[in-house]
N, CA, C, O and the ligand as a Tripos MOL2 file, in Angstrom:
@<TRIPOS>MOLECULE
protein
  281   279    71     0     0
PROTEIN
NO_CHARGES

@<TRIPOS>ATOM
      1 N           0.8560   -1.2010   -0.0050 N.3       1 MET1
      2 CA          0.0060    0.0040    0.0050 C.3       1 MET1
      3 C           0.8820    1.2490    0.0030 C.2       1 MET1
      4 O           1.8890    1.3150    0.7100 O.2       1 MET1
      5 N           0.5030    2.2020   -0.7710 N.am      2 PRO2
      6 CA          1.3380    3.4100   -0.8550 C.3       2 PRO2
      7 C           1.1960    4.2940    0.3740 C.2       2 PRO2
      8 O           0.1650    4.3330    1.0470 O.2       2 PRO2
      9 N           2.2580    4.9770    0.6190 N.am      3 LEU3
     10 CA          2.2940    5.9150    1.7370 C.3       3 LEU3
     11 C           2.2210    7.3240    1.1700 C.2       3 LEU3
     12 O           3.0560    7.7240    0.3590 O.2       3 LEU3
     13 N           1.2380    8.0530    1.5950 N.am      4 TYR4
     14 CA          1.0720    9.4010    1.1140 C.3       4 TYR4
     15 C           1.3930   10.4010    2.2080 C.2       4 TYR4
     16 O           1.2380   10.1340    3.3990 O.2       4 TYR4
     17 N           1.8400   11.5470    1.7670 N.am      5 GLU5
     18 CA          2.0690   12.6500    2.6860 C.3       5 GLU5
     19 C           0.9500   13.6570    2.5120 C.2       5 GLU5
     20 O           0.5560   14.0030    1.3980 O.2       5 GLU5
     21 N           0.4600   14.1070    3.6290 N.am      6 TYR6
     22 CA         -0.5970   15.1040    3.5910 C.3       6 TYR6
     23 C          -0.1610   16.3180    4.4010 C.2       6 TYR6
     24 O           0.7230   16.2460    5.2550 O.2       6 TYR6
     25 N          -0.7970   17.4040    4.1070 N.am      7 GLN7
     26 CA         -0.6080   18.6030    4.9110 C.3       7 GLN7
     27 C          -1.9620   19.2000    5.2170 C.2       7 GLN7
     28 O          -2.8170   19.3430    4.3440 O.2       7 GLN7
     29 N          -2.1310   19.5410    6.4660 N.am      8 CYS8
     30 CA         -3.3720   20.1400    6.8940 C.3       8 CYS8
     31 C          -3.3990   21.6130    6.4920 C.2       8 CYS8
     32 O          -2.4510   22.3590    6.7350 O.2       8 CYS8
     33 N          -4.4910   22.0050    5.8840 N.am      9 ASN9
     34 CA         -4.6120   23.3970    5.4750 C.3       9 ASN9
     35 C          -5.0870   24.2830    6.6170 C.2       9 ASN9
     36 O          -5.0710   25.5100    6.5190 O.2       9 ASN9
     37 N          -5.5030   23.6510    7.6840 N.am     10 THR10
     38 CA         -6.0150   24.4350    8.7970 C.3      10 THR10
     39 C          -4.9230   24.7870    9.7890 C.2      10 THR10
     40 O          -4.7650   25.9430   10.1820 O.2      10 THR10
     41 N          -4.1640   23.7580   10.1930 N.am     11 CYS11
     42 CA         -3.1280   24.0300   11.1960 C.3      11 CYS11
     43 C          -1.7260   23.8500   10.6360 C.2      11 CYS11
     44 O          -0.7490   24.1580   11.3180 O.2      11 CYS11
     45 N          -1.6050   23.3560    9.4010 N.am     12 GLY12
     46 CA         -0.3040   23.2340    8.8000 C.3      12 GLY12
     47 C           0.4750   21.9900    9.1880 C.2      12 GLY12
     48 O           1.6720   21.8850    8.9230 O.2      12 GLY12
     49 N          -0.2130   21.0530    9.8160 N.am     13 LYS13
     50 CA          0.4330   19.8340   10.2650 C.3      13 LYS13
     51 C           0.7450   18.9170    9.0880 C.2      13 LYS13
     52 O          -0.1100   18.6690    8.2370 O.2      13 LYS13
     53 N           1.9800   18.4160    9.0480 N.am     14 ASP14
     54 CA          2.3440   17.3950    8.0670 C.3      14 ASP14
     55 C           2.1640   16.0300    8.6930 C.2      14 ASP14
     56 O           2.5550   15.8000    9.8370 O.2      14 ASP14
     57 N           1.5790   15.1420    7.9420 N.am     15 PHE15
     58 CA          1.4420   13.7770    8.4430 C.3      15 PHE15
     59 C           1.4450   12.8080    7.2750 C.2      15 PHE15
     60 O           1.1280   13.1570    6.1370 O.2      15 PHE15
     61 N           1.8150   11.5870    7.6000 N.am     16 GLU16
     62 CA          1.8520   10.5430    6.5840 C.3      16 GLU16
     63 C           0.7420    9.5570    6.8770 C.2      16 GLU16
     64 O           0.3220    9.3740    8.0190 O.2      16 GLU16
     65 N           0.2850    8.9330    5.8180 N.am     17 ARG17
     66 CA         -0.8180    8.0070    5.9840 C.3      17 ARG17
     67 C          -0.7360    6.9410    4.9070 C.2      17 ARG17
     68 O          -0.5800    7.2390    3.7220 O.2      17 ARG17
     69 N          -0.8430    5.7070    5.3360 N.am     18 ILE18
     70 CA         -0.8900    4.6160    4.3780 C.3      18 ILE18
     71 C          -2.3220    4.4730    3.8850 C.2      18 ILE18
     72 O          -3.2420    4.2290    4.6660 O.2      18 ILE18
     73 N          -2.4930    4.6290    2.5770 N.am     19 VAL19
     74 CA         -3.8320    4.6830    2.0070 C.3      19 VAL19
     75 C          -4.0000    3.5150    1.0500 C.2      19 VAL19
     76 O          -3.1340    3.2410    0.2190 O.2      19 VAL19
     77 N          -5.0960    2.8530    1.1800 N.am     20 ARG20
     78 CA         -5.4160    1.8190    0.1960 C.3      20 ARG20
     79 C          -5.8200    2.4660   -1.1140 C.2      20 ARG20
     80 O          -6.1900    3.6390   -1.1650 O.2      20 ARG20
     81 N          -5.7420    1.6780   -2.1610 N.am     21 PHE21
     82 CA         -6.0840    2.2280   -3.4750 C.3      21 PHE21
     83 C          -7.5400    2.6230   -3.5330 C.2      21 PHE21
     84 O          -7.9170    3.5530   -4.2470 O.2      21 PHE21
     85 N          -8.3530    1.9170   -2.7820 N.am     22 SER22
     86 CA         -9.7750    2.2540   -2.7920 C.3      22 SER22
     87 C         -10.0540    3.5210   -1.9970 C.2      22 SER22
     88 O         -11.1260    4.1150   -2.1070 O.2      22 SER22
     89 N          -9.0710    3.9280   -1.1920 N.am     23 GLU23
     90 CA         -9.2560    5.1370   -0.3800 C.3      23 GLU23
     91 C          -8.3740    6.2770   -0.8550 C.2      23 GLU23
     92 O          -8.2450    7.2960   -0.1760 O.2      23 GLU23
     93 N          -7.7720    6.1060   -2.0180 N.am     24 ALA24
     94 CA         -6.7860    7.0880   -2.4570 C.3      24 ALA24
     95 C          -7.3900    8.4390   -2.7590 C.2      24 ALA24
     96 O          -6.7060    9.4610   -2.6960 O.2      24 ALA24
     97 N          -8.6480    8.4490   -3.0800 N.am     25 ASP25
     98 CA         -9.2910    9.7160   -3.3990 C.3      25 ASP25
     99 C          -9.9470   10.3630   -2.1960 C.2      25 ASP25
    100 O         -10.4620   11.4780   -2.2830 O.2      25 ASP25
    101 N          -9.9250    9.6690   -1.0870 N.am     26 LEU26
    102 CA        -10.5380   10.2340    0.0930 C.3      26 LEU26
    103 C          -9.5790   11.1980    0.7670 C.2      26 LEU26
    104 O          -8.3610   11.0940    0.6230 O.2      26 LEU26
    105 N         -10.1360   12.1110    1.4870 N.am     27 THR27
    106 CA         -9.3300   13.0740    2.2040 C.3      27 THR27
    107 C          -9.3280   12.7000    3.6860 C.2      27 THR27
    108 O         -10.3800   12.6920    4.3250 O.2      27 THR27
    109 N          -8.1770   12.3960    4.2210 N.am     28 PRO28
    110 CA         -8.1490   12.0070    5.6220 C.3      28 PRO28
    111 C          -8.2840   13.2030    6.5420 C.2      28 PRO28
    112 O          -8.0340   14.3420    6.1490 O.2      28 PRO28
    113 N          -8.6780   12.9310    7.7580 N.am     29 CYS29
    114 CA         -8.7670   13.9810    8.7440 C.3      29 CYS29
    115 C          -7.3860   14.2690    9.3250 C.2      29 CYS29
    116 O          -6.5470   13.3750    9.4320 O.2      29 CYS29
    117 N          -7.1680   15.4890    9.6850 N.am     30 CYS30
    118 CA         -5.9270   15.8680   10.3140 C.3      30 CYS30
    119 C          -5.8370   15.2550   11.6980 C.2      30 CYS30
    120 O          -6.7660   15.4040   12.4930 O.2      30 CYS30
    121 N          -4.7460   14.5680   12.0100 N.am     31 PRO31
    122 CA         -4.6200   13.9540   13.3330 C.3      31 PRO31
    123 C          -4.4040   14.9880   14.4360 C.2      31 PRO31
    124 O          -4.5370   14.6880   15.6230 O.2      31 PRO31
    125 N          -4.0770   16.1850   14.0300 N.am     32 SER32
    126 CA         -3.7790   17.2040   15.0220 C.3      32 SER32
    127 C          -5.0070   18.0050   15.4170 C.2      32 SER32
    128 O          -5.3010   18.1630   16.6020 O.2      32 SER32
    129 N          -5.7220   18.5090   14.4190 N.am     33 CYS33
    130 CA         -6.8570   19.3680   14.7270 C.3      33 CYS33
    131 C          -8.1920   18.7270   14.3780 C.2      33 CYS33
    132 O          -9.2420   19.1910   14.8220 O.2      33 CYS33
    133 N          -8.1530   17.6510   13.5770 N.am     34 GLY34
    134 CA         -9.3830   16.9280   13.2960 C.3      34 GLY34
    135 C         -10.1550   17.4250   12.1080 C.2      34 GLY34
    136 O         -11.1580   16.8230   11.7240 O.2      34 GLY34
    137 N          -9.7130   18.5060   11.5210 N.am     35 TYR35
    138 CA        -10.4000   18.9900   10.3300 C.3      35 TYR35
    139 C         -10.0490   18.1230    9.1200 C.2      35 TYR35
    140 O          -8.9920   17.4950    9.0680 O.2      35 TYR35
    141 N         -10.9410   18.1090    8.1760 N.am     36 GLN36
    142 CA        -10.7150   17.3040    6.9860 C.3      36 GLN36
    143 C         -10.1820   18.1650    5.8550 C.2      36 GLN36
    144 O         -10.2210   17.7520    4.6960 O.2      36 GLN36
    145 N          -9.6990   19.3240    6.1590 N.am     37 ASP37
    146 CA         -9.1810   20.2270    5.1570 C.3      37 ASP37
    147 C          -7.6930   19.9360    4.9540 C.2      37 ASP37
    148 O          -6.8320   20.7300    5.3320 O.2      37 ASP37
    149 N          -7.4170   18.7930    4.3560 N.am     38 THR38
    150 CA         -6.0450   18.3940    4.1310 C.3      38 THR38
    151 C          -5.8100   18.1990    2.6540 C.2      38 THR38
    152 O          -6.7310   17.8950    1.8960 O.2      38 THR38
    153 N          -4.5700   18.3760    2.2540 N.am     39 SER39
    154 CA         -4.2290   18.2170    0.8490 C.3      39 SER39
    155 C          -3.0860   17.2220    0.7240 C.2      39 SER39
    156 O          -2.1690   17.1990    1.5440 O.2      39 SER39
    157 N          -3.1570   16.4130   -0.3010 N.am     40 LYS40
    158 CA         -2.1410   15.3960   -0.5150 C.3      40 LYS40
    159 C          -0.9200   16.0110   -1.1670 C.2      40 LYS40
    160 O          -1.0240   16.7840   -2.1200 O.2      40 LYS40
    161 N           0.2310   15.6570   -0.6410 N.am     41 LYS41
    162 CA          1.4540   16.1050   -1.2950 C.3      41 LYS41
    163 C           1.8490   15.0880   -2.3690 C.2      41 LYS41
    164 O           1.5270   13.9030   -2.2840 O.2      41 LYS41
    165 N           2.5300   15.5750   -3.3420 N.am     42 ILE42
    166 CA          3.0210   14.6710   -4.3840 C.3      42 ILE42
    167 C           4.2770   13.9900   -3.8640 C.2      42 ILE42
    168 O           5.2720   14.6400   -3.5450 O.2      42 ILE42
    169 N           4.2100   12.6850   -3.7850 N.am     43 SER43
    170 CA          5.3670   11.9450   -3.2980 C.3      43 SER43
    171 C           6.2830   11.6220   -4.4590 C.2      43 SER43
    172 O           5.8850   10.9620   -5.4190 O.2      43 SER43
    173 N           7.5140   12.0930   -4.3610 N.am     44 ALA44
    174 CA          8.4640   11.9030   -5.4440 C.3      44 ALA44
    175 C           9.4650   10.7940   -5.1140 C.2      44 ALA44
    176 O          10.5620   10.7550   -5.6700 O.2      44 ALA44
    177 N           9.0890    9.9190   -4.2290 N.am     45 ALA45
    178 CA         10.0390    8.9180   -3.7720 C.3      45 ALA45
    179 C          10.2950    7.8620   -4.8380 C.2      45 ALA45
    180 O          11.3340    7.2030   -4.8230 O.2      45 ALA45
    181 N           9.3650    7.7000   -5.7550 N.am     46 ALA46
    182 CA          9.5190    6.6350   -6.7330 C.3      46 ALA46
    183 C          10.3490    7.0750   -7.9180 C.2      46 ALA46
    184 O          10.7830    6.2330   -8.7040 O.2      46 ALA46
    185 N          10.5810    8.3430   -8.0680 N.am     47 SER47
    186 CA         11.2400    8.8350   -9.2730 C.3      47 SER47
    187 C          12.7250    9.1100   -9.0530 C.2      47 SER47
    188 O          13.4000    9.6320   -9.9400 O.2      47 SER47
    189 N          13.2370    8.7550   -7.8610 N.am     48 PHE48
    190 CA         14.6630    8.9230   -7.6430 C.3      48 PHE48
    191 C          15.3670    7.6200   -7.9390 C.2      48 PHE48
    192 O          15.7570    6.8990   -7.0210 O.2      48 PHE48
    193 N          15.5330    7.3150   -9.1990 N.am     49 GLY49
    194 CA         16.1760    6.0650   -9.5620 C.3      49 GLY49
    195 C          17.6290    6.2510   -9.9510 C.2      49 GLY49
    196 O          18.5170    5.5830   -9.4200 O.2      49 GLY49
    197 N          17.8610    7.1540  -10.8710 N.am     50 SER50
    198 CA         19.2170    7.3360  -11.3790 C.3      50 SER50
    199 C          19.7240    8.7010  -10.9320 C.2      50 SER50
    200 O          19.5420    9.7090  -11.6150 O.2      50 SER50
    201 N          20.3510    8.7050   -9.7880 N.am     51 SER51
    202 CA         20.9240    9.9490   -9.3100 C.3      51 SER51
    203 C          22.4300    9.9390   -9.5500 C.2      51 SER51
    204 O          23.1440    9.0700   -9.0490 O.2      51 SER51
    205 N          22.8810   10.8690  -10.2860 N.am     52 SER52
    206 CA         24.3120   10.9850  -10.4920 C.3      52 SER52
    207 C          24.9730   11.3950   -9.1880 C.2      52 SER52
    208 O          24.4250   12.1840   -8.4190 O.2      52 SER52
    209 N          26.1270   10.8630   -8.9560 N.am     53 ALA53
    210 CA         26.7190   10.9400   -7.6240 C.3      53 ALA53
    211 C          27.3620   12.2900   -7.3570 C.2      53 ALA53
    212 O          28.5250   12.3680   -6.9620 O.2      53 ALA53
    213 N          26.6260   13.3090   -7.5690 N.am     54 GLY54
    214 CA         27.0620   14.6230   -7.1600 C.3      54 GLY54
    215 C          28.1130   15.2250   -8.0750 C.2      54 GLY54
    216 O          28.5670   14.5810   -9.0200 O.2      54 GLY54
    217 N          28.4880   16.4320   -7.7980 N.am     55 PRO55
    218 CA         29.4920   17.0890   -8.6380 C.3      55 PRO55
    219 C          30.8890   16.5090   -8.3870 C.2      55 PRO55
    220 O          31.2970   16.2690   -7.2500 O.2      55 PRO55
    221 N          31.5760   16.3040   -9.4580 N.am     56 SER56
    222 CA         32.9270   15.7800   -9.3200 C.3      56 SER56
    223 C          33.8710   16.9280   -8.9810 C.2      56 SER56
    224 O          33.9800   17.9080   -9.7170 O.2      56 SER56
    225 N          34.5280   16.7820   -7.8800 N.am     57 ILE57
    226 CA         35.3910   17.8680   -7.4110 C.3      57 ILE57
    227 C          36.7730   17.7080   -8.0290 C.2      57 ILE57
    228 O          37.4990   16.7590   -7.7330 O.2      57 ILE57
    229 N          37.1150   18.6420   -8.8800 N.am     58 SER58
    230 CA         38.4560   18.6140   -9.4770 C.3      58 SER58
    231 C          39.3790   19.4770   -8.6180 C.2      58 SER58
    232 O          39.2370   20.6970   -8.5410 O.2      58 SER58
    233 N          40.3060   18.8130   -7.9920 N.am     59 SER59
    234 CA         41.1560   19.5180   -7.0410 C.3      59 SER59
    235 C          42.4940   19.8710   -7.6700 C.2      59 SER59
    236 O          43.5550   19.6880   -7.0720 O.2      59 SER59
    237 N          42.4140   20.3860   -8.9000 N.am     60 SER60
    238 CA         43.6700   20.8310   -9.4970 C.3      60 SER60
    239 C          43.8580   22.3100   -9.1510 C.2      60 SER60
    240 O          43.0720   23.1610   -9.5680 O.2      60 SER60
    241 N          44.8770   22.5910   -8.4090 N.am     61 SER61
    242 CA         45.1240   23.9620   -7.9830 C.3      61 SER61
    243 C          45.8370   24.7030   -9.1210 C.2      61 SER61
    244 O          47.0630   24.8070   -9.1510 O.2      61 SER61
    245 N          45.0380   25.2030  -10.0400 N.am     62 SER62
    246 CA         45.6150   25.8280  -11.2120 C.3      62 SER62
    247 C          45.9060   27.2960  -10.9730 C.2      62 SER62
    248 O          46.6870   27.9100  -11.7000 O.2      62 SER62
    249 N          45.2930   27.8430   -9.9770 N.am     63 CYS63
    250 CA         45.4960   29.2640   -9.7360 C.3      63 CYS63
    251 C          46.3710   29.4700   -8.5050 C.2      63 CYS63
    252 O          45.9950   30.1800   -7.5730 O.2      63 CYS63
    253 N          47.5190   28.8530   -8.5150 N.am     64 ALA64
    254 CA         48.4460   29.0650   -7.4200 C.3      64 ALA64
    255 C          49.1220   30.4250   -7.5940 C.2      64 ALA64
    256 O          49.4100   30.8390   -8.7170 O.2      64 ALA64
    257 N          49.3640   31.0930   -6.5190 N.am     65 PRO65
    258 CA         50.0220   32.4080   -6.6270 C.3      65 PRO65
    259 C          51.4780   32.2680   -7.0700 C.2      65 PRO65
    260 O          52.2400   31.4860   -6.5010 O.2      65 PRO65
    261 N          51.8420   33.0200   -8.0700 N.am     66 GLY66
    262 CA         53.1780   32.8770   -8.6180 C.3      66 GLY66
    263 C          54.1350   33.9360   -8.0810 C.2      66 GLY66
    264 O          55.2890   33.9810   -8.5080 O.2      66 GLY66
    265 N          53.6990   34.7750   -7.1740 N.am     67 GLY67
    266 CA         54.5670   35.8050   -6.6530 C.3      67 GLY67
    267 C          55.5670   35.2020   -5.6630 C.2      67 GLY67
    268 O          55.1800   34.8180   -4.5590 O.2      67 GLY67
    269 N          56.7980   35.1160   -6.0250 N.am     68 ARG68
    270 CA         57.7840   34.4880   -5.1700 C.3      68 ARG68
    271 C          58.9830   35.4040   -5.0360 C.2      68 ARG68
    272 O          59.6280   35.7640   -6.0200 O.2      68 ARG68
    273 N          59.2610   35.7640   -3.8260 N.am     69 PHE69
    274 CA         60.3740   36.6630   -3.6030 C.3      69 PHE69
    275 C          61.6110   35.8770   -3.2580 C.2      69 PHE69
    276 O          61.5620   34.9620   -2.4360 O.2      69 PHE69
    277 N          62.7060   36.2190   -3.8700 N.am     70 THR70
    278 CA         63.9400   35.4880   -3.6000 C.3      70 THR70
    279 C          64.9690   36.4040   -2.9900 C.2      70 THR70
    280 O          66.0810   35.9700   -2.6900 O.2      70 THR70
    281 ZN         -4.8260   20.2430   11.2670 Zn       71 ZN71
@<TRIPOS>BOND
     1     1     2 1
     2     2     3 1
     3     3     4 2
     4     3     5 am
     5     5     6 1
     6     6     7 1
     7     7     8 2
     8     7     9 am
     9     9    10 1
    10    10    11 1
    11    11    12 2
    12    11    13 am
    13    13    14 1
    14    14    15 1
    15    15    16 2
    16    15    17 am
    17    17    18 1
    18    18    19 1
    19    19    20 2
    20    19    21 am
    21    21    22 1
    22    22    23 1
    23    23    24 2
    24    23    25 am
    25    25    26 1
    26    26    27 1
    27    27    28 2
    28    27    29 am
    29    29    30 1
    30    30    31 1
    31    31    32 2
    32    31    33 am
    33    33    34 1
    34    34    35 1
    35    35    36 2
    36    35    37 am
    37    37    38 1
    38    38    39 1
    39    39    40 2
    40    39    41 am
    41    41    42 1
    42    42    43 1
    43    43    44 2
    44    43    45 am
    45    45    46 1
    46    46    47 1
    47    47    48 2
    48    47    49 am
    49    49    50 1
    50    50    51 1
    51    51    52 2
    52    51    53 am
    53    53    54 1
    54    54    55 1
    55    55    56 2
    56    55    57 am
    57    57    58 1
    58    58    59 1
    59    59    60 2
    60    59    61 am
    61    61    62 1
    62    62    63 1
    63    63    64 2
    64    63    65 am
    65    65    66 1
    66    66    67 1
    67    67    68 2
    68    67    69 am
    69    69    70 1
    70    70    71 1
    71    71    72 2
    72    71    73 am
    73    73    74 1
    74    74    75 1
    75    75    76 2
    76    75    77 am
    77    77    78 1
    78    78    79 1
    79    79    80 2
    80    79    81 am
    81    81    82 1
    82    82    83 1
    83    83    84 2
    84    83    85 am
    85    85    86 1
    86    86    87 1
    87    87    88 2
    88    87    89 am
    89    89    90 1
    90    90    91 1
    91    91    92 2
    92    91    93 am
    93    93    94 1
    94    94    95 1
    95    95    96 2
    96    95    97 am
    97    97    98 1
    98    98    99 1
    99    99   100 2
   100    99   101 am
   101   101   102 1
   102   102   103 1
   103   103   104 2
   104   103   105 am
   105   105   106 1
   106   106   107 1
   107   107   108 2
   108   107   109 am
   109   109   110 1
   110   110   111 1
   111   111   112 2
   112   111   113 am
   113   113   114 1
   114   114   115 1
   115   115   116 2
   116   115   117 am
   117   117   118 1
   118   118   119 1
   119   119   120 2
   120   119   121 am
   121   121   122 1
   122   122   123 1
   123   123   124 2
   124   123   125 am
   125   125   126 1
   126   126   127 1
   127   127   128 2
   128   127   129 am
   129   129   130 1
   130   130   131 1
   131   131   132 2
   132   131   133 am
   133   133   134 1
   134   134   135 1
   135   135   136 2
   136   135   137 am
   137   137   138 1
   138   138   139 1
   139   139   140 2
   140   139   141 am
   141   141   142 1
   142   142   143 1
   143   143   144 2
   144   143   145 am
   145   145   146 1
   146   146   147 1
   147   147   148 2
   148   147   149 am
   149   149   150 1
   150   150   151 1
   151   151   152 2
   152   151   153 am
   153   153   154 1
   154   154   155 1
   155   155   156 2
   156   155   157 am
   157   157   158 1
   158   158   159 1
   159   159   160 2
   160   159   161 am
   161   161   162 1
   162   162   163 1
   163   163   164 2
   164   163   165 am
   165   165   166 1
   166   166   167 1
   167   167   168 2
   168   167   169 am
   169   169   170 1
   170   170   171 1
   171   171   172 2
   172   171   173 am
   173   173   174 1
   174   174   175 1
   175   175   176 2
   176   175   177 am
   177   177   178 1
   178   178   179 1
   179   179   180 2
   180   179   181 am
   181   181   182 1
   182   182   183 1
   183   183   184 2
   184   183   185 am
   185   185   186 1
   186   186   187 1
   187   187   188 2
   188   187   189 am
   189   189   190 1
   190   190   191 1
   191   191   192 2
   192   191   193 am
   193   193   194 1
   194   194   195 1
   195   195   196 2
   196   195   197 am
   197   197   198 1
   198   198   199 1
   199   199   200 2
   200   199   201 am
   201   201   202 1
   202   202   203 1
   203   203   204 2
   204   203   205 am
   205   205   206 1
   206   206   207 1
   207   207   208 2
   208   207   209 am
   209   209   210 1
   210   210   211 1
   211   211   212 2
   212   211   213 am
   213   213   214 1
   214   214   215 1
   215   215   216 2
   216   215   217 am
   217   217   218 1
   218   218   219 1
   219   219   220 2
   220   219   221 am
   221   221   222 1
   222   222   223 1
   223   223   224 2
   224   223   225 am
   225   225   226 1
   226   226   227 1
   227   227   228 2
   228   227   229 am
   229   229   230 1
   230   230   231 1
   231   231   232 2
   232   231   233 am
   233   233   234 1
   234   234   235 1
   235   235   236 2
   236   235   237 am
   237   237   238 1
   238   238   239 1
   239   239   240 2
   240   239   241 am
   241   241   242 1
   242   242   243 1
   243   243   244 2
   244   243   245 am
   245   245   246 1
   246   246   247 1
   247   247   248 2
   248   247   249 am
   249   249   250 1
   250   250   251 1
   251   251   252 2
   252   251   253 am
   253   253   254 1
   254   254   255 1
   255   255   256 2
   256   255   257 am
   257   257   258 1
   258   258   259 1
   259   259   260 2
   260   259   261 am
   261   261   262 1
   262   262   263 1
   263   263   264 2
   264   263   265 am
   265   265   266 1
   266   266   267 1
   267   267   268 2
   268   267   269 am
   269   269   270 1
   270   270   271 1
   271   271   272 2
   272   271   273 am
   273   273   274 1
   274   274   275 1
   275   275   276 2
   276   275   277 am
   277   277   278 1
   278   278   279 1
   279   279   280 2
@<TRIPOS>SUBSTRUCTURE
     1 MET1         2 RESIDUE 1 A MET
     2 PRO2         6 RESIDUE 1 A PRO
     3 LEU3        10 RESIDUE 1 A LEU
     4 TYR4        14 RESIDUE 1 A TYR
     5 GLU5        18 RESIDUE 1 A GLU
     6 TYR6        22 RESIDUE 1 A TYR
     7 GLN7        26 RESIDUE 1 A GLN
     8 CYS8        30 RESIDUE 1 A CYS
     9 ASN9        34 RESIDUE 1 A ASN
    10 THR10       38 RESIDUE 1 A THR
    11 CYS11       42 RESIDUE 1 A CYS
    12 GLY12       46 RESIDUE 1 A GLY
    13 LYS13       50 RESIDUE 1 A LYS
    14 ASP14       54 RESIDUE 1 A ASP
    15 PHE15       58 RESIDUE 1 A PHE
    16 GLU16       62 RESIDUE 1 A GLU
    17 ARG17       66 RESIDUE 1 A ARG
    18 ILE18       70 RESIDUE 1 A ILE
    19 VAL19       74 RESIDUE 1 A VAL
    20 ARG20       78 RESIDUE 1 A ARG
    21 PHE21       82 RESIDUE 1 A PHE
    22 SER22       86 RESIDUE 1 A SER
    23 GLU23       90 RESIDUE 1 A GLU
    24 ALA24       94 RESIDUE 1 A ALA
    25 ASP25       98 RESIDUE 1 A ASP
    26 LEU26      102 RESIDUE 1 A LEU
    27 THR27      106 RESIDUE 1 A THR
    28 PRO28      110 RESIDUE 1 A PRO
    29 CYS29      114 RESIDUE 1 A CYS
    30 CYS30      118 RESIDUE 1 A CYS
    31 PRO31      122 RESIDUE 1 A PRO
    32 SER32      126 RESIDUE 1 A SER
    33 CYS33      130 RESIDUE 1 A CYS
    34 GLY34      134 RESIDUE 1 A GLY
    35 TYR35      138 RESIDUE 1 A TYR
    36 GLN36      142 RESIDUE 1 A GLN
    37 ASP37      146 RESIDUE 1 A ASP
    38 THR38      150 RESIDUE 1 A THR
    39 SER39      154 RESIDUE 1 A SER
    40 LYS40      158 RESIDUE 1 A LYS
    41 LYS41      162 RESIDUE 1 A LYS
    42 ILE42      166 RESIDUE 1 A ILE
    43 SER43      170 RESIDUE 1 A SER
    44 ALA44      174 RESIDUE 1 A ALA
    45 ALA45      178 RESIDUE 1 A ALA
    46 ALA46      182 RESIDUE 1 A ALA
    47 SER47      186 RESIDUE 1 A SER
    48 PHE48      190 RESIDUE 1 A PHE
    49 GLY49      194 RESIDUE 1 A GLY
    50 SER50      198 RESIDUE 1 A SER
    51 SER51      202 RESIDUE 1 A SER
    52 SER52      206 RESIDUE 1 A SER
    53 ALA53      210 RESIDUE 1 A ALA
    54 GLY54      214 RESIDUE 1 A GLY
    55 PRO55      218 RESIDUE 1 A PRO
    56 SER56      222 RESIDUE 1 A SER
    57 ILE57      226 RESIDUE 1 A ILE
    58 SER58      230 RESIDUE 1 A SER
    59 SER59      234 RESIDUE 1 A SER
    60 SER60      238 RESIDUE 1 A SER
    61 SER61      242 RESIDUE 1 A SER
    62 SER62      246 RESIDUE 1 A SER
    63 CYS63      250 RESIDUE 1 A CYS
    64 ALA64      254 RESIDUE 1 A ALA
    65 PRO65      258 RESIDUE 1 A PRO
    66 GLY66      262 RESIDUE 1 A GLY
    67 GLY67      266 RESIDUE 1 A GLY
    68 ARG68      270 RESIDUE 1 A ARG
    69 PHE69      274 RESIDUE 1 A PHE
    70 THR70      278 RESIDUE 1 A THR
    71 ZN71       281 GROUP 0 **** ****
């Protein structure tokens, strides 16, 4: 069963809820204030498949100071 994130529009509470497919269109009540004015967040957990491993840090010190006093 998918886990959805919701946010309460009344008190701003974030909460997660496991929702069955038959209940996916229902709006759950806020566990904090009890109002049903909640909105489902878009869960992007399934779309993080191919993440490139960050920026490659090139540690070539090409701009070394050339001022050398002898
Ligand atoms: Zn609430």
